[in-house]
C-alpha positions as CSV (number, residue, x, y, z in Angstrom):
1,M,187.9,-14.0,104.4
2,K,186.5,-13.0,107.7
3,P,188.5,-10.6,109.8
4,F,190.7,-11.9,112.5
5,L,190.1,-10.6,116.1
6,I,192.9,-9.6,118.5
7,K,191.7,-9.3,122.2
8,I,194.0,-7.3,124.3
9,N,193.7,-7.1,128.0
10,T,195.6,-3.9,128.9
11,D,197.2,-3.6,132.3
12,Y,198.3,0.0,131.8
13,E,198.0,3.1,129.6
14,G,200.7,2.6,127.0
15,M,201.9,1.0,123.8
16,Y,201.5,-2.7,123.1
17,D,203.4,-4.3,120.3
18,I,201.0,-6.4,118.3
19,T,203.3,-7.0,115.3
20,S,203.9,-10.7,115.9
21,I,200.3,-11.4,116.3
22,V,199.5,-9.7,113.0
23,Q,202.3,-11.6,111.3
24,D,200.8,-14.9,112.5
25,Y,197.4,-14.0,111.1
26,L,199.0,-13.2,107.8
27,K,200.9,-16.6,107.8
28,Q,197.5,-18.3,108.5
29,S,195.8,-16.5,105.7
30,K,198.4,-17.7,103.2
31,V,198.0,-14.3,101.3
32,Q,201.1,-13.5,99.4
33,D,200.3,-10.1,98.0
34,G,197.5,-7.7,99.3
35,I,196.5,-5.3,102.0
36,I,196.1,-5.6,105.8
37,V,193.6,-3.3,107.5
38,L,193.7,-3.0,111.3
39,F,190.8,-1.3,113.1
40,T,190.1,-0.8,116.7
41,T,186.4,-0.3,117.9
42,H,187.4,2.0,120.8
43,T,187.2,5.8,121.1
44,S,190.0,6.0,123.8
45,A,192.6,3.8,122.1
46,A,194.4,3.8,118.8
47,I,196.8,1.9,116.4
48,T,200.1,3.1,115.0
49,I,203.4,2.2,113.7
50,N,206.6,3.2,115.4
51,E,210.1,2.1,116.3
52,N,210.3,-1.3,118.0
53,A,214.0,-1.4,118.7
54,D,214.4,0.9,121.7
55,P,211.6,0.5,124.4
56,D,212.3,4.1,125.6
57,V,210.5,5.2,122.3
58,K,207.1,3.9,123.6
59,S,207.5,5.7,127.0
60,D,208.6,8.9,125.2
61,V,205.7,8.9,122.9
62,M,203.2,8.4,125.8
63,K,204.9,11.0,128.0
64,T,204.8,13.6,125.1
65,L,201.0,12.8,124.5
66,D,200.3,13.2,128.3
67,Q,202.2,16.5,128.5
68,K,200.4,17.9,125.3
69,F,197.0,16.4,126.4
70,P,196.8,16.0,130.2
71,K,193.9,14.8,132.2
72,E,192.2,18.1,133.1
73,R,189.3,18.9,135.2
74,Y,188.0,21.5,132.9
75,H,186.9,18.9,130.3
76,E,183.0,18.7,130.1
77,H,182.9,14.9,129.2
78,M,181.4,13.4,132.4
79,E,183.5,10.2,132.4
80,G,186.7,12.3,132.9
81,N,188.7,10.7,130.0
82,S,188.4,13.4,127.4
83,D,192.3,13.3,127.1
84,A,191.9,9.6,126.0
85,H,189.4,10.6,123.3
86,V,191.6,13.4,122.1
87,K,194.7,11.3,121.8
88,S,192.7,8.5,120.0
89,S,191.4,11.0,117.5
90,L,195.0,12.3,116.8
91,V,196.6,8.9,116.4
92,G,193.7,7.1,114.7
93,P,191.7,3.9,115.1
94,S,193.0,2.2,111.9
95,L,196.1,1.3,109.9
96,S,196.7,-0.1,106.5
97,L,199.8,-2.3,105.5
98,I,201.0,-3.6,102.2
99,V,201.6,-7.3,101.8
100,Q,204.3,-8.4,99.4
101,D,205.6,-12.0,99.0
102,G,203.7,-13.1,102.0
103,K,205.3,-10.4,104.3
104,M,204.2,-7.1,105.7
105,I,206.2,-4.1,104.3
106,L,207.6,-2.6,107.3
107,G,210.8,-0.6,107.9
108,T,213.8,-2.2,109.8
109,W,212.9,-0.7,113.0
110,Q,209.0,-0.5,112.6
111,G,206.5,-2.4,114.7
112,I,202.7,-2.2,114.9
113,Y,201.4,-0.9,118.2
114,F,198.0,-0.8,119.9
115,M,197.8,2.3,122.1
116,E,195.8,2.3,125.3
117,F,194.9,5.7,126.5
118,D,192.2,4.8,129.2
119,G,193.2,1.4,130.8
120,P,193.2,-1.0,132.1
121,R,190.5,-2.4,129.7
122,T,189.6,-5.3,127.5
123,R,190.1,-4.2,123.9
124,N,189.4,-5.4,120.4
125,V,191.5,-5.1,117.2
126,Y,190.1,-6.3,113.9
127,V,192.6,-7.6,111.3
128,K,191.2,-7.8,107.7
129,I,193.7,-9.4,105.2
130,M,192.7,-9.0,101.5
131,E,194.4,-10.7,98.6
132,D,195.2,-8.9,95.4
133,K,193.3,-10.5,92.5
């Protein structure tokens, strides 16, 4: 099965909940048991799992990353977005999830987030769903 493509037009630097989109793709795939792999093709963005009940968690995560890795003038990268590259490397460009009985195994308060560190931009996330044989 070919990977699904999520196109995200980010309006701001922050966390975008893509859980429902991934769930929709899983439903379309009809896979009951297997693995989902998500991958973003960008070096200044990332994918993670975090709490999706309290929206303050998203801003707290972004604020903490900005405090620890601020935009600094001393970076040598000419585009001026080295902080975004560092954040992307730390959080990571990919994520794997287990599928059981047609559902992603996620904790009660967990959601899947695309993290934009250098927006606004148009971004890609590939979703590969593989069935157990």
